[in-house]
C-alpha positions, 0 to 999 in steps of 0.5 A: 825538827828532823828533815826527810827526803823520799827519793824513788828509783826504778821500782813499783812504789810498793814500799810507799803503799806499805808505809801508808798502811801504817795504823798505830800510829798512821804516817801523819801522826808518826811524823807529827809525834817525831817532829819530822818534816817530809820535804818531798815525796814523788807521789805525795808532795804537791809542790811544783817542779820549780819548787822541787828544783829549788828545794834540791838546790838548797839541800845540795848547797847545804843551805837546808839540812837533810837528816834522812834520805829515804830511797825506794826502788833500785838505782838504775845504772844501765846502759853500760853504767851510764845511768841513762835508762832513768833520767831526772831533768835529762841527767842520770838519776844515779848522780842525784842519788849520790849527791843527796847521799853525801849530804844526808845524815842518814841514808835508808834503803827502803825495800829489797830493790833499794837494798840489793837491786831486786828484780832488775839486778840481773837484767840489762837495766843494771839495777843496783842497791845503794850499797849492795848488788845482791850479796856483793857489797858495793852497790851504787855508793861503794863499799866504804860509803858512810853517811854524815852520821858515820853509818853505812846505808841502813837496809830495810829489806822486803818486797815490800818492806813491812810498814812497821819496820819503816815506821820503826826505823824512822822513829829510831833515827829521829829519836837518836836511837842506835840501830845494830845492823847485820852483815847485809846492813839490815837492822837486827831489831827486825831481822835477827830471827827468821820468818819461820819463827812465829809461824802458826804452822811450826808444829807441822814443820817440826813433825814434817807434816807436809803439804803438796797443794794449797788449802791445808794446814800443814807445812809449806817448806818441804814442797811448796817453796816456803822460804820462812826457815831460810830468811830473816824477817818479822812477818809472823811476829809483827803481822801485816796490818796487825792481821796476818802474814803469807803463811797464816793465809796459806801462802808460802813465804817468798823470801823477799828479805834475802839479798838474792830475791827474786830467786831463779826458781819457781815461787811455789816449788821447793828444790829438793833431792829425793824429797829433801830440800836442797836449802835447809833452815839456817844453822842446820846440819844436813846429816842431823836434819835427815835423821831428825826429820825421819824420826819426827815424821814417824812420831807425828801425832794423829791430830796433825796427820789427820788435819782437815781444817781448810785455810 
């Protein structure tokens, strides 16, 4: 049997609700199939506070093994590094996070807040991810931290993290399969391609058929703030609830898997200079891009330029 403990820091609980949206299989069937025992979840467990304290004592004293520590939300380190903005039984929760991380075989940060600090990383609450603060490695646990398995923190980025990514990571760990990680410790299984790859608007993007308002079929990258070509993620290939994604529904990708999310700019506006986006798709040379996109726009097929179908 594989044991898992779900700890929540500062955050909205959106990753829990995302995980509960898993359908094939659902969460209960997943745990049964993997023989995973969820020792505790702050929203789903029905044990008493005393029973929870006993469980923590057993885990921290190593009387009970902890295979997977799942952390959701940011580690709240304010004010002034004391952690007293977020307490557990009168003690900073960051102390409990560190203690559990050092006895767990695997440590999984679920969501961008847990991975990189998220919404509170630039504010007075001093939010940190477990091993990163934005793009800076270190976070709460430090640059050199490794769990008992020898791995660093596994970062499942997203706001919230895609439910199939959470299920897939738990399945891999419980089954003893290795997860290759990128430079920000996100599993390449789900973060080795951009959100743009698989987008149903790709043909419009290639010919630079742009939109400057909602409701049409064209590309949302050039004016509407879409981050799909800029960030890694599975959203247009592994659809949410096997149904859709933001761009498919006519909403720009927010770039929520990026360590810098949320960005210090409007969600629905692309920063540009004379109509050219400041941030270009990953791996693209600016000079080549300018020439190619000018030619592509001139060569756009009529059926793309005359789009009329509403999203």
